[in-house]
N, CA, C, O and the ligand as a Tripos MOL2 file, in Angstrom:
@<TRIPOS>MOLECULE
protein
  293   291    74     0     0
PROTEIN
NO_CHARGES

@<TRIPOS>ATOM
      1 N         -77.0040  120.8230   68.4880 N.3       1 MET1
      2 CA        -76.4300  119.5300   68.4930 C.3       1 MET1
      3 C         -77.1660  118.6000   68.9710 C.2       1 MET1
      4 O         -77.7460  118.8000   70.0380 O.2       1 MET1
      5 N         -77.2850  117.5510   68.3830 N.am      2 ALA2
      6 CA        -78.0550  116.2560   69.0700 C.3       2 ALA2
      7 C         -77.2630  115.7120   69.8990 C.2       2 ALA2
      8 O         -76.0950  115.4130   69.6500 O.2       2 ALA2
      9 N         -77.9140  115.5190   71.0840 N.am      3 GLN3
     10 CA        -77.2100  114.6480   72.2120 C.3       3 GLN3
     11 C         -78.1050  113.6650   72.7800 C.2       3 GLN3
     12 O         -78.2840  113.5590   73.9940 O.2       3 GLN3
     13 N         -78.7110  112.8920   71.8410 N.am      4 GLY4
     14 CA        -79.4220  111.7820   71.8720 C.3       4 GLY4
     15 C         -78.8910  110.5410   72.7710 C.2       4 GLY4
     16 O         -77.7830  110.6800   73.2880 O.2       4 GLY4
     17 N         -79.5620  109.4120   72.9780 N.am      5 MET5
     18 CA        -78.8850  108.2370   73.5010 C.3       5 MET5
     19 C         -78.0460  107.5520   72.3540 C.2       5 MET5
     20 O         -78.2880  107.4650   71.1510 O.2       5 MET5
     21 N         -77.0230  107.1100   73.0760 N.am      6 LYS6
     22 CA        -76.1470  106.3860   72.2040 C.3       6 LYS6
     23 C         -76.0640  104.8280   72.6780 C.2       6 LYS6
     24 O         -76.4700  104.5520   73.8070 O.2       6 LYS6
     25 N         -75.5980  103.9110   71.9190 N.am      7 TRP7
     26 CA        -75.5450  102.8850   72.5230 C.3       7 TRP7
     27 C         -74.0620  102.0850   71.8630 C.2       7 TRP7
     28 O         -73.5310  102.3790   70.7920 O.2       7 TRP7
     29 N         -73.6410  101.1070   72.7520 N.am      8 MET8
     30 CA        -72.4510  100.4400   72.3110 C.3       8 MET8
     31 C         -72.4730   99.0250   72.9220 C.2       8 MET8
     32 O         -73.2580   98.7730   73.8360 O.2       8 MET8
     33 N         -71.7090   98.1870   72.4830 N.am      9 GLN9
     34 CA        -71.4480   96.8020   73.0170 C.3       9 GLN9
     35 C         -70.2880   97.1880   74.0490 C.2       9 GLN9
     36 O         -69.3040   97.8190   73.6640 O.2       9 GLN9
     37 N         -70.4200   96.8490   75.1520 N.am     10 CYS10
     38 CA        -69.3110   96.8270   76.1190 C.3      10 CYS10
     39 C         -68.3050   96.0540   75.9750 C.2      10 CYS10
     40 O         -68.4890   94.8520   76.1670 O.2      10 CYS10
     41 N         -67.2080   96.4490   75.6640 N.am     11 PRO11
     42 CA        -65.9040   95.5770   75.0650 C.3      11 PRO11
     43 C         -65.6240   94.7610   76.4850 C.2      11 PRO11
     44 O         -64.8930   93.7820   76.3310 O.2      11 PRO11
     45 N         -66.0620   94.9900   77.7820 N.am     12 VAL12
     46 CA        -65.5550   94.0650   78.7230 C.3      12 VAL12
     47 C         -66.6450   92.8310   78.9370 C.2      12 VAL12
     48 O         -66.3210   91.6580   79.1240 O.2      12 VAL12
     49 N         -67.7850   93.2530   78.8830 N.am     13 CYS13
     50 CA        -68.6970   92.1640   79.2730 C.3      13 CYS13
     51 C         -69.6930   91.7750   78.0050 C.2      13 CYS13
     52 O         -70.4190   90.7850   78.1000 O.2      13 CYS13
     53 N         -69.6900   92.6400   76.7580 N.am     14 LYS14
     54 CA        -70.3210   92.3770   75.7230 C.3      14 LYS14
     55 C         -71.7330   92.6650   75.8830 C.2      14 LYS14
     56 O         -72.4350   92.3520   74.9210 O.2      14 LYS14
     57 N         -72.2870   93.1730   76.8480 N.am     15 GLN15
     58 CA        -73.5590   93.5160   76.8210 C.3      15 GLN15
     59 C         -73.8010   95.0620   76.1500 C.2      15 GLN15
     60 O         -72.8750   95.8720   76.1010 O.2      15 GLN15
     61 N         -75.0050   95.3310   75.7000 N.am     16 THR16
     62 CA        -75.3820   96.4950   75.0640 C.3      16 THR16
     63 C         -75.3240   97.5740   76.2380 C.2      16 THR16
     64 O         -75.8370   97.3770   77.3400 O.2      16 THR16
     65 N         -74.6680   98.6940   75.8930 N.am     17 ILE17
     66 CA        -74.8460   99.6320   76.9240 C.3      17 ILE17
     67 C         -75.4140  100.7930   76.2730 C.2      17 ILE17
     68 O         -74.9620  101.1490   75.1840 O.2      17 ILE17
     69 N         -76.4540  101.4790   76.8880 N.am     18 HIS18
     70 CA        -77.1090  102.7140   76.5690 C.3      18 HIS18
     71 C         -76.5800  103.9280   77.3370 C.2      18 HIS18
     72 O         -76.5880  103.8480   78.5660 O.2      18 HIS18
     73 N         -76.1970  104.8590   76.8530 N.am     19 TRP19
     74 CA        -75.6480  106.0070   77.4870 C.3      19 TRP19
     75 C         -75.8650  107.3290   76.6870 C.2      19 TRP19
     76 O         -76.1790  107.3600   75.4970 O.2      19 TRP19
     77 N         -75.6640  108.4020   77.4750 N.am     20 LYS20
     78 CA        -76.0300  109.6830   76.9400 C.3      20 LYS20
     79 C         -75.0090  110.5840   77.3950 C.2      20 LYS20
     80 O         -74.5720  110.4390   78.5370 O.2      20 LYS20
     81 N         -74.5780  111.4810   76.6630 N.am     21 ILE21
     82 CA        -73.7470  112.5290   77.1950 C.3      21 ILE21
     83 C         -74.3790  113.5010   77.8420 C.2      21 ILE21
     84 O         -75.2430  114.1150   77.2160 O.2      21 ILE21
     85 N         -74.1110  113.8500   79.1800 N.am     22 PRO22
     86 CA        -74.8460  114.8970   79.9760 C.3      22 PRO22
     87 C         -74.8720  116.1390   79.2990 C.2      22 PRO22
     88 O         -73.9020  116.5990   78.6980 O.2      22 PRO22
     89 N         -76.1450  116.7650   79.4080 N.am     23 ASP23
     90 CA        -76.4130  118.2120   78.8120 C.3      23 ASP23
     91 C         -75.2310  119.0510   79.2140 C.2      23 ASP23
     92 O         -74.8570  119.1100   80.3850 O.2      23 ASP23
     93 N         -74.5950  119.7560   78.1440 N.am     24 GLY24
     94 CA        -73.7040  120.7260   78.5540 C.3      24 GLY24
     95 C         -72.5050  120.1650   78.9630 C.2      24 GLY24
     96 O         -71.6830  120.9850   79.3720 O.2      24 GLY24
     97 N         -72.1290  118.8510   78.9720 N.am     25 ALA25
     98 CA        -70.8520  118.3790   79.3590 C.3      25 ALA25
     99 C         -69.7820  118.6760   78.7640 C.2      25 ALA25
    100 O         -68.6920  118.7590   79.3280 O.2      25 ALA25
    101 N         -70.0280  118.9060   77.3070 N.am     26 LEU26
    102 CA        -68.9130  119.2640   76.4430 C.3      26 LEU26
    103 C         -68.8040  120.5590   75.8570 C.2      26 LEU26
    104 O         -68.2000  120.7890   74.8090 O.2      26 LEU26
    105 N         -69.4890  121.5190   76.6600 N.am     27 LYS27
    106 CA        -69.7020  122.8570   76.1480 C.3      27 LYS27
    107 C         -68.2890  123.6400   75.9710 C.2      27 LYS27
    108 O         -67.9580  124.4070   75.0670 O.2      27 LYS27
    109 N         -67.5450  123.2080   77.1270 N.am     28 ASP28
    110 CA        -66.2220  124.0010   77.1560 C.3      28 ASP28
    111 C         -65.1110  123.1050   76.5830 C.2      28 ASP28
    112 O         -63.9390  123.2410   76.9350 O.2      28 ASP28
    113 N         -65.4310  122.3710   75.8700 N.am     29 VAL29
    114 CA        -64.2860  121.3990   75.3310 C.3      29 VAL29
    115 C         -63.8980  122.1190   74.1140 C.2      29 VAL29
    116 O         -64.7310  122.5330   73.3080 O.2      29 VAL29
    117 N         -62.4820  122.2840   73.9670 N.am     30 LYS30
    118 CA        -61.8310  122.8850   73.0130 C.3      30 LYS30
    119 C         -61.4070  122.1040   71.9810 C.2      30 LYS30
    120 O         -61.5600  122.4740   70.8170 O.2      30 LYS30
    121 N         -60.7650  120.8090   72.3360 N.am     31 ARG31
    122 CA        -60.2230  119.8040   71.7580 C.3      31 ARG31
    123 C         -60.7870  118.5320   71.6020 C.2      31 ARG31
    124 O         -60.9200  117.8290   72.6040 O.2      31 ARG31
    125 N         -61.1690  118.0920   70.4130 N.am     32 PHE32
    126 CA        -61.7450  116.7480   70.2700 C.3      32 PHE32
    127 C         -60.7960  115.7260   69.6300 C.2      32 PHE32
    128 O         -59.8300  116.1180   68.9750 O.2      32 PHE32
    129 N         -61.0100  114.6380   69.7780 N.am     33 PRO33
    130 CA        -62.0590  113.9650   70.6240 C.3      33 PRO33
    131 C         -61.9390  114.2770   72.0380 C.2      33 PRO33
    132 O         -60.8140  114.5400   72.4620 O.2      33 PRO33
    133 N         -62.9940  114.2880   72.8810 N.am     34 ALA34
    134 CA        -63.1550  114.5220   74.2580 C.3      34 ALA34
    135 C         -63.4090  113.2540   74.8020 C.2      34 ALA34
    136 O         -64.0270  112.4230   74.1360 O.2      34 ALA34
    137 N         -62.9490  112.9710   76.0950 N.am     35 ALA35
    138 CA        -63.0560  111.6160   76.8370 C.3      35 ALA35
    139 C         -64.1350  111.8420   77.5280 C.2      35 ALA35
    140 O         -64.4640  112.9780   77.8710 O.2      35 ALA35
    141 N         -64.8770  110.6620   77.8370 N.am     36 ILE36
    142 CA        -66.0060  110.4330   78.7450 C.3      36 ILE36
    143 C         -65.9650  109.1440   79.1560 C.2      36 ILE36
    144 O         -65.9120  108.2070   78.3590 O.2      36 ILE36
    145 N         -65.9920  108.9760   80.6970 N.am     37 ILE37
    146 CA        -65.8880  107.8400   81.3000 C.3      37 ILE37
    147 C         -67.2220  107.3850   81.6680 C.2      37 ILE37
    148 O         -68.1170  108.0150   82.2310 O.2      37 ILE37
    149 N         -67.2000  106.1180   81.2300 N.am     38 ILE38
    150 CA        -68.6740  105.3760   81.5200 C.3      38 ILE38
    151 C         -68.4740  104.2540   82.5080 C.2      38 ILE38
    152 O         -67.6700  103.3470   82.2870 O.2      38 ILE38
    153 N         -69.2710  104.3280   83.6860 N.am     39 LYS39
    154 CA        -69.1410  103.1850   84.6890 C.3      39 LYS39
    155 C         -70.1560  102.1390   84.1830 C.2      39 LYS39
    156 O         -71.2750  102.5580   83.8870 O.2      39 LYS39
    157 N         -69.9040  100.8900   84.0580 N.am     40 HIS40
    158 CA        -70.6970   99.8790   83.5170 C.3      40 HIS40
    159 C         -70.4570   98.6320   84.6850 C.2      40 HIS40
    160 O         -69.4680   97.8990   84.6950 O.2      40 HIS40
    161 N         -71.3960   98.5780   85.4910 N.am     41 ASP41
    162 CA        -71.3000   97.4170   86.6780 C.3      41 ASP41
    163 C         -69.9930   97.7820   87.3540 C.2      41 ASP41
    164 O         -69.8160   98.8780   87.8850 O.2      41 ASP41
    165 N         -68.8950   96.6180   87.3040 N.am     42 ASP42
    166 CA        -67.7590   97.1030   88.1020 C.3      42 ASP42
    167 C         -66.8030   97.3780   87.3240 C.2      42 ASP42
    168 O         -65.7040   97.1570   87.8330 O.2      42 ASP42
    169 N         -66.7780   97.8460   86.0940 N.am     43 HIS43
    170 CA        -65.7950   98.2080   85.1600 C.3      43 HIS43
    171 C         -66.0930   99.5780   84.5160 C.2      43 HIS43
    172 O         -67.2200  100.0530   84.3740 O.2      43 HIS43
    173 N         -65.0150  100.1040   84.1730 N.am     44 TYR44
    174 CA        -65.0350  101.5620   83.6220 C.3      44 TYR44
    175 C         -64.5680  101.6040   82.1900 C.2      44 TYR44
    176 O         -63.7140  100.7870   81.8470 O.2      44 TYR44
    177 N         -65.0350  102.4590   81.3300 N.am     45 LEU45
    178 CA        -64.6440  102.5750   79.9580 C.3      45 LEU45
    179 C         -64.4910  103.9500   79.5250 C.2      45 LEU45
    180 O         -65.2940  104.8280   79.8400 O.2      45 LEU45
    181 N         -63.5890  104.1210   78.8910 N.am     46 ILE46
    182 CA        -63.2450  105.4690   78.2560 C.3      46 ILE46
    183 C         -63.6130  105.5270   76.9230 C.2      46 ILE46
    184 O         -63.0970  104.7840   76.0880 O.2      46 ILE46
    185 N         -64.6110  106.4920   76.6030 N.am     47 VAL47
    186 CA        -65.0030  106.8770   75.1330 C.3      47 VAL47
    187 C         -64.6460  107.9170   74.8650 C.2      47 VAL47
    188 O         -64.5530  108.7650   75.7530 O.2      47 VAL47
    189 N         -64.3440  108.1910   73.6250 N.am     48 TYR48
    190 CA        -63.9020  109.3590   72.9990 C.3      48 TYR48
    191 C         -65.0120  109.9070   71.9720 C.2      48 TYR48
    192 O         -65.4960  109.1360   71.1430 O.2      48 TYR48
    193 N         -65.3580  111.0920   72.0330 N.am     49 VAL49
    194 CA        -66.5710  111.6060   71.0880 C.3      49 VAL49
    195 C         -65.8050  112.7460   70.3620 C.2      49 VAL49
    196 O         -64.9900  113.4800   70.9210 O.2      49 VAL49
    197 N         -66.1780  112.8150   68.9790 N.am     50 ASP50
    198 CA        -65.7570  113.8840   68.2750 C.3      50 ASP50
    199 C         -66.8890  115.1170   68.4420 C.2      50 ASP50
    200 O         -67.9000  115.2000   69.1390 O.2      50 ASP50
    201 N         -66.2480  116.0540   67.4660 N.am     51 SER51
    202 CA        -67.0580  117.3060   67.7380 C.3      51 SER51
    203 C         -68.4940  117.1260   67.2540 C.2      51 SER51
    204 O         -69.4040  117.8820   67.5960 O.2      51 SER51
    205 N         -68.6340  116.1570   66.4960 N.am     52 HIS52
    206 CA        -70.0880  115.8640   66.1680 C.3      52 HIS52
    207 C         -70.9110  115.0570   67.2010 C.2      52 HIS52
    208 O         -72.0930  114.7540   67.0370 O.2      52 HIS52
    209 N         -70.1740  114.7450   68.2670 N.am     53 LEU53
    210 CA        -70.6560  113.8040   69.3530 C.3      53 LEU53
    211 C         -70.9030  112.4880   68.9900 C.2      53 LEU53
    212 O         -71.7520  111.8050   69.5620 O.2      53 LEU53
    213 N         -70.1100  112.0310   67.9370 N.am     54 GLN54
    214 CA        -70.0770  110.6020   67.4200 C.3      54 GLN54
    215 C         -68.9160  109.9160   68.0840 C.2      54 GLN54
    216 O         -67.7980  110.4090   68.2420 O.2      54 GLN54
    217 N         -69.2790  108.8250   68.4220 N.am     55 LEU55
    218 CA        -68.3240  107.8810   69.0540 C.3      55 LEU55
    219 C         -67.1330  107.5630   68.1210 C.2      55 LEU55
    220 O         -67.2930  106.9260   67.0800 O.2      55 LEU55
    221 N         -65.8480  108.0630   68.5600 N.am     56 ALA56
    222 CA        -64.8330  108.1890   67.7040 C.3      56 ALA56
    223 C         -63.8400  106.8820   68.3090 C.2      56 ALA56
    224 O         -63.2250  106.2200   67.4730 O.2      56 ALA56
    225 N         -63.7230  106.5790   69.6040 N.am     57 ASP57
    226 CA        -62.8130  105.4450   70.0610 C.3      57 ASP57
    227 C         -63.3560  105.0960   71.4680 C.2      57 ASP57
    228 O         -63.9430  105.9090   72.1820 O.2      57 ASP57
    229 N         -63.1120  103.8580   71.7870 N.am     58 THR58
    230 CA        -63.3840  103.2080   73.0070 C.3      58 THR58
    231 C         -62.1280  102.6630   73.7510 C.2      58 THR58
    232 O         -61.3290  102.0330   73.0590 O.2      58 THR58
    233 N         -61.9080  102.7940   74.8140 N.am     59 GLU59
    234 CA        -60.8790  102.1390   75.6060 C.3      59 GLU59
    235 C         -61.3570  101.4950   76.8310 C.2      59 GLU59
    236 O         -62.3910  101.9400   77.3310 O.2      59 GLU59
    237 N         -60.6650  100.3640   77.4690 N.am     60 ILE60
    238 CA        -61.1250   99.7310   78.6470 C.3      60 ILE60
    239 C         -60.3040  100.3850   79.6830 C.2      60 ILE60
    240 O         -59.0890  100.3680   79.4850 O.2      60 ILE60
    241 N         -60.7070  100.9120   80.6630 N.am     61 ALA61
    242 CA        -59.8850  101.4500   81.8630 C.3      61 ALA61
    243 C         -59.3820  100.1620   82.7070 C.2      61 ALA61
    244 O         -60.1470   99.3850   83.2790 O.2      61 ALA61
    245 N         -58.1140  100.0730   82.6910 N.am     62 GLY62
    246 CA        -57.4780   99.1570   83.4300 C.3      62 GLY62
    247 C         -57.7470   99.0660   84.8780 C.2      62 GLY62
    248 O         -57.7360   98.0110   85.5130 O.2      62 GLY62
    249 N         -57.9940  100.2580   85.3680 N.am     63 ALA63
    250 CA        -58.3210  100.3960   86.9730 C.3      63 ALA63
    251 C         -58.9220  101.5780   87.1390 C.2      63 ALA63
    252 O         -58.8880  102.4080   86.2300 O.2      63 ALA63
    253 N         -59.4890  101.8000   88.1890 N.am     64 PHE64
    254 CA        -60.5130  103.0180   88.6800 C.3      64 PHE64
    255 C         -59.9090  103.3490   89.9930 C.2      64 PHE64
    256 O         -59.9770  102.4350   90.8150 O.2      64 PHE64
    257 N         -59.2840  104.5370   90.4170 N.am     65 VAL65
    258 CA        -58.8570  104.9700   91.5240 C.3      65 VAL65
    259 C         -59.4110  106.3090   91.8720 C.2      65 VAL65
    260 O         -59.7350  107.0970   90.9830 O.2      65 VAL65
    261 N         -59.5290  106.5870   93.1180 N.am     66 GLU66
    262 CA        -59.8470  107.9840   93.4970 C.3      66 GLU66
    263 C         -58.5080  108.5930   93.9640 C.2      66 GLU66
    264 O         -57.8370  108.0310   94.8300 O.2      66 GLU66
    265 N         -58.0870  109.8680   93.3240 N.am     67 GLY67
    266 CA        -57.0750  110.4560   93.7570 C.3      67 GLY67
    267 C         -57.3090  111.3980   95.1100 C.2      67 GLY67
    268 O         -58.3380  112.0620   95.2320 O.2      67 GLY67
    269 N         -56.3400  111.3940   96.0340 N.am     68 SER68
    270 CA        -56.7140  112.2980   97.0580 C.3      68 SER68
    271 C         -55.9940  113.4300   97.0060 C.2      68 SER68
    272 O         -54.8750  113.3130   96.5060 O.2      68 SER68
    273 N         -56.3820  114.6960   97.4520 N.am     69 THR69
    274 CA        -55.5040  115.8830   97.3680 C.3      69 THR69
    275 C         -54.4630  115.9220   98.4700 C.2      69 THR69
    276 O         -54.6550  115.6020   99.6430 O.2      69 THR69
    277 N         -53.4640  116.3080   97.9920 N.am     70 GLN70
    278 CA        -52.3310  116.5820   99.0500 C.3      70 GLN70
    279 C         -52.6480  117.4250   99.9430 C.2      70 GLN70
    280 O         -53.0670  118.5190   99.5650 O.2      70 GLN70
    281 N         -52.5360  117.1490  101.3280 N.am     71 LYS71
    282 CA        -52.8300  118.0710  102.5360 C.3      71 LYS71
    283 C         -51.7020  118.7750  102.7410 C.2      71 LYS71
    284 O         -50.6510  118.1910  103.0060 O.2      71 LYS71
    285 N         -51.7830  120.1760  102.6410 N.am     72 LYS72
    286 CA        -50.5650  121.1450  103.0200 C.3      72 LYS72
    287 C         -50.3410  120.9460  104.4960 C.2      72 LYS72
    288 O         -51.2460  120.7690  105.3120 O.2      72 LYS72
    289 N         -48.9920  120.9950  104.7780 N.am     73 ALA73
    290 CA        -48.4640  120.7370  106.0300 C.3      73 ALA73
    291 C         -48.7990  121.9340  106.9940 C.2      73 ALA73
    292 O         -48.4200  121.9090  108.1640 O.2      73 ALA73
    293 ZN        -69.8510   95.9930   80.7590 Zn       74 ZN74
@<TRIPOS>BOND
     1     1     2 1
     2     2     3 1
     3     3     4 2
     4     3     5 am
     5     5     6 1
     6     6     7 1
     7     7     8 2
     8     7     9 am
     9     9    10 1
    10    10    11 1
    11    11    12 2
    12    11    13 am
    13    13    14 1
    14    14    15 1
    15    15    16 2
    16    15    17 am
    17    17    18 1
    18    18    19 1
    19    19    20 2
    20    19    21 am
    21    21    22 1
    22    22    23 1
    23    23    24 2
    24    23    25 am
    25    25    26 1
    26    26    27 1
    27    27    28 2
    28    27    29 am
    29    29    30 1
    30    30    31 1
    31    31    32 2
    32    31    33 am
    33    33    34 1
    34    34    35 1
    35    35    36 2
    36    35    37 am
    37    37    38 1
    38    38    39 1
    39    39    40 2
    40    39    41 am
    41    41    42 1
    42    42    43 1
    43    43    44 2
    44    43    45 am
    45    45    46 1
    46    46    47 1
    47    47    48 2
    48    47    49 am
    49    49    50 1
    50    50    51 1
    51    51    52 2
    52    51    53 am
    53    53    54 1
    54    54    55 1
    55    55    56 2
    56    55    57 am
    57    57    58 1
    58    58    59 1
    59    59    60 2
    60    59    61 am
    61    61    62 1
    62    62    63 1
    63    63    64 2
    64    63    65 am
    65    65    66 1
    66    66    67 1
    67    67    68 2
    68    67    69 am
    69    69    70 1
    70    70    71 1
    71    71    72 2
    72    71    73 am
    73    73    74 1
    74    74    75 1
    75    75    76 2
    76    75    77 am
    77    77    78 1
    78    78    79 1
    79    79    80 2
    80    79    81 am
    81    81    82 1
    82    82    83 1
    83    83    84 2
    84    83    85 am
    85    85    86 1
    86    86    87 1
    87    87    88 2
    88    87    89 am
    89    89    90 1
    90    90    91 1
    91    91    92 2
    92    91    93 am
    93    93    94 1
    94    94    95 1
    95    95    96 2
    96    95    97 am
    97    97    98 1
    98    98    99 1
    99    99   100 2
   100    99   101 am
   101   101   102 1
   102   102   103 1
   103   103   104 2
   104   103   105 am
   105   105   106 1
   106   106   107 1
   107   107   108 2
   108   107   109 am
   109   109   110 1
   110   110   111 1
   111   111   112 2
   112   111   113 am
   113   113   114 1
   114   114   115 1
   115   115   116 2
   116   115   117 am
   117   117   118 1
   118   118   119 1
   119   119   120 2
   120   119   121 am
   121   121   122 1
   122   122   123 1
   123   123   124 2
   124   123   125 am
   125   125   126 1
   126   126   127 1
   127   127   128 2
   128   127   129 am
   129   129   130 1
   130   130   131 1
   131   131   132 2
   132   131   133 am
   133   133   134 1
   134   134   135 1
   135   135   136 2
   136   135   137 am
   137   137   138 1
   138   138   139 1
   139   139   140 2
   140   139   141 am
   141   141   142 1
   142   142   143 1
   143   143   144 2
   144   143   145 am
   145   145   146 1
   146   146   147 1
   147   147   148 2
   148   147   149 am
   149   149   150 1
   150   150   151 1
   151   151   152 2
   152   151   153 am
   153   153   154 1
   154   154   155 1
   155   155   156 2
   156   155   157 am
   157   157   158 1
   158   158   159 1
   159   159   160 2
   160   159   161 am
   161   161   162 1
   162   162   163 1
   163   163   164 2
   164   163   165 am
   165   165   166 1
   166   166   167 1
   167   167   168 2
   168   167   169 am
   169   169   170 1
   170   170   171 1
   171   171   172 2
   172   171   173 am
   173   173   174 1
   174   174   175 1
   175   175   176 2
   176   175   177 am
   177   177   178 1
   178   178   179 1
   179   179   180 2
   180   179   181 am
   181   181   182 1
   182   182   183 1
   183   183   184 2
   184   183   185 am
   185   185   186 1
   186   186   187 1
   187   187   188 2
   188   187   189 am
   189   189   190 1
   190   190   191 1
   191   191   192 2
   192   191   193 am
   193   193   194 1
   194   194   195 1
   195   195   196 2
   196   195   197 am
   197   197   198 1
   198   198   199 1
   199   199   200 2
   200   199   201 am
   201   201   202 1
   202   202   203 1
   203   203   204 2
   204   203   205 am
   205   205   206 1
   206   206   207 1
   207   207   208 2
   208   207   209 am
   209   209   210 1
   210   210   211 1
   211   211   212 2
   212   211   213 am
   213   213   214 1
   214   214   215 1
   215   215   216 2
   216   215   217 am
   217   217   218 1
   218   218   219 1
   219   219   220 2
   220   219   221 am
   221   221   222 1
   222   222   223 1
   223   223   224 2
   224   223   225 am
   225   225   226 1
   226   226   227 1
   227   227   228 2
   228   227   229 am
   229   229   230 1
   230   230   231 1
   231   231   232 2
   232   231   233 am
   233   233   234 1
   234   234   235 1
   235   235   236 2
   236   235   237 am
   237   237   238 1
   238   238   239 1
   239   239   240 2
   240   239   241 am
   241   241   242 1
   242   242   243 1
   243   243   244 2
   244   243   245 am
   245   245   246 1
   246   246   247 1
   247   247   248 2
   248   247   249 am
   249   249   250 1
   250   250   251 1
   251   251   252 2
   252   251   253 am
   253   253   254 1
   254   254   255 1
   255   255   256 2
   256   255   257 am
   257   257   258 1
   258   258   259 1
   259   259   260 2
   260   259   261 am
   261   261   262 1
   262   262   263 1
   263   263   264 2
   264   263   265 am
   265   265   266 1
   266   266   267 1
   267   267   268 2
   268   267   269 am
   269   269   270 1
   270   270   271 1
   271   271   272 2
   272   271   273 am
   273   273   274 1
   274   274   275 1
   275   275   276 2
   276   275   277 am
   277   277   278 1
   278   278   279 1
   279   279   280 2
   280   279   281 am
   281   281   282 1
   282   282   283 1
   283   283   284 2
   284   283   285 am
   285   285   286 1
   286   286   287 1
   287   287   288 2
   288   287   289 am
   289   289   290 1
   290   290   291 1
   291   291   292 2
@<TRIPOS>SUBSTRUCTURE
     1 MET1         2 RESIDUE 1 A MET
     2 ALA2         6 RESIDUE 1 A ALA
     3 GLN3        10 RESIDUE 1 A GLN
     4 GLY4        14 RESIDUE 1 A GLY
     5 MET5        18 RESIDUE 1 A MET
     6 LYS6        22 RESIDUE 1 A LYS
     7 TRP7        26 RESIDUE 1 A TRP
     8 MET8        30 RESIDUE 1 A MET
     9 GLN9        34 RESIDUE 1 A GLN
    10 CYS10       38 RESIDUE 1 A CYS
    11 PRO11       42 RESIDUE 1 A PRO
    12 VAL12       46 RESIDUE 1 A VAL
    13 CYS13       50 RESIDUE 1 A CYS
    14 LYS14       54 RESIDUE 1 A LYS
    15 GLN15       58 RESIDUE 1 A GLN
    16 THR16       62 RESIDUE 1 A THR
    17 ILE17       66 RESIDUE 1 A ILE
    18 HIS18       70 RESIDUE 1 A HIS
    19 TRP19       74 RESIDUE 1 A TRP
    20 LYS20       78 RESIDUE 1 A LYS
    21 ILE21       82 RESIDUE 1 A ILE
    22 PRO22       86 RESIDUE 1 A PRO
    23 ASP23       90 RESIDUE 1 A ASP
    24 GLY24       94 RESIDUE 1 A GLY
    25 ALA25       98 RESIDUE 1 A ALA
    26 LEU26      102 RESIDUE 1 A LEU
    27 LYS27      106 RESIDUE 1 A LYS
    28 ASP28      110 RESIDUE 1 A ASP
    29 VAL29      114 RESIDUE 1 A VAL
    30 LYS30      118 RESIDUE 1 A LYS
    31 ARG31      122 RESIDUE 1 A ARG
    32 PHE32      126 RESIDUE 1 A PHE
    33 PRO33      130 RESIDUE 1 A PRO
    34 ALA34      134 RESIDUE 1 A ALA
    35 ALA35      138 RESIDUE 1 A ALA
    36 ILE36      142 RESIDUE 1 A ILE
    37 ILE37      146 RESIDUE 1 A ILE
    38 ILE38      150 RESIDUE 1 A ILE
    39 LYS39      154 RESIDUE 1 A LYS
    40 HIS40      158 RESIDUE 1 A HIS
    41 ASP41      162 RESIDUE 1 A ASP
    42 ASP42      166 RESIDUE 1 A ASP
    43 HIS43      170 RESIDUE 1 A HIS
    44 TYR44      174 RESIDUE 1 A TYR
    45 LEU45      178 RESIDUE 1 A LEU
    46 ILE46      182 RESIDUE 1 A ILE
    47 VAL47      186 RESIDUE 1 A VAL
    48 TYR48      190 RESIDUE 1 A TYR
    49 VAL49      194 RESIDUE 1 A VAL
    50 ASP50      198 RESIDUE 1 A ASP
    51 SER51      202 RESIDUE 1 A SER
    52 HIS52      206 RESIDUE 1 A HIS
    53 LEU53      210 RESIDUE 1 A LEU
    54 GLN54      214 RESIDUE 1 A GLN
    55 LEU55      218 RESIDUE 1 A LEU
    56 ALA56      222 RESIDUE 1 A ALA
    57 ASP57      226 RESIDUE 1 A ASP
    58 THR58      230 RESIDUE 1 A THR
    59 GLU59      234 RESIDUE 1 A GLU
    60 ILE60      238 RESIDUE 1 A ILE
    61 ALA61      242 RESIDUE 1 A ALA
    62 GLY62      246 RESIDUE 1 A GLY
    63 ALA63      250 RESIDUE 1 A ALA
    64 PHE64      254 RESIDUE 1 A PHE
    65 VAL65      258 RESIDUE 1 A VAL
    66 GLU66      262 RESIDUE 1 A GLU
    67 GLY67      266 RESIDUE 1 A GLY
    68 SER68      270 RESIDUE 1 A SER
    69 THR69      274 RESIDUE 1 A THR
    70 GLN70      278 RESIDUE 1 A GLN
    71 LYS71      282 RESIDUE 1 A LYS
    72 LYS72      286 RESIDUE 1 A LYS
    73 ALA73      290 RESIDUE 1 A ALA
    74 ZN74       293 GROUP 0 **** ****
């Protein structure tokens, strides 16, 4: 599988983004399209790649939050 550099126009700031799927990141993915989150400056994008690792869709994440694990009492 070719996992070279990809590029896209950022839908938020319109700049060109170069990005790469991390090696092995999708080896356990059973269903495509698979979602990948790209951080670009202060915004986050969700891109979907198909089983040929081609860009299938792009979404703008409305917010980014870190979830915290519920502590057992
Ligand atoms: Zn951007």
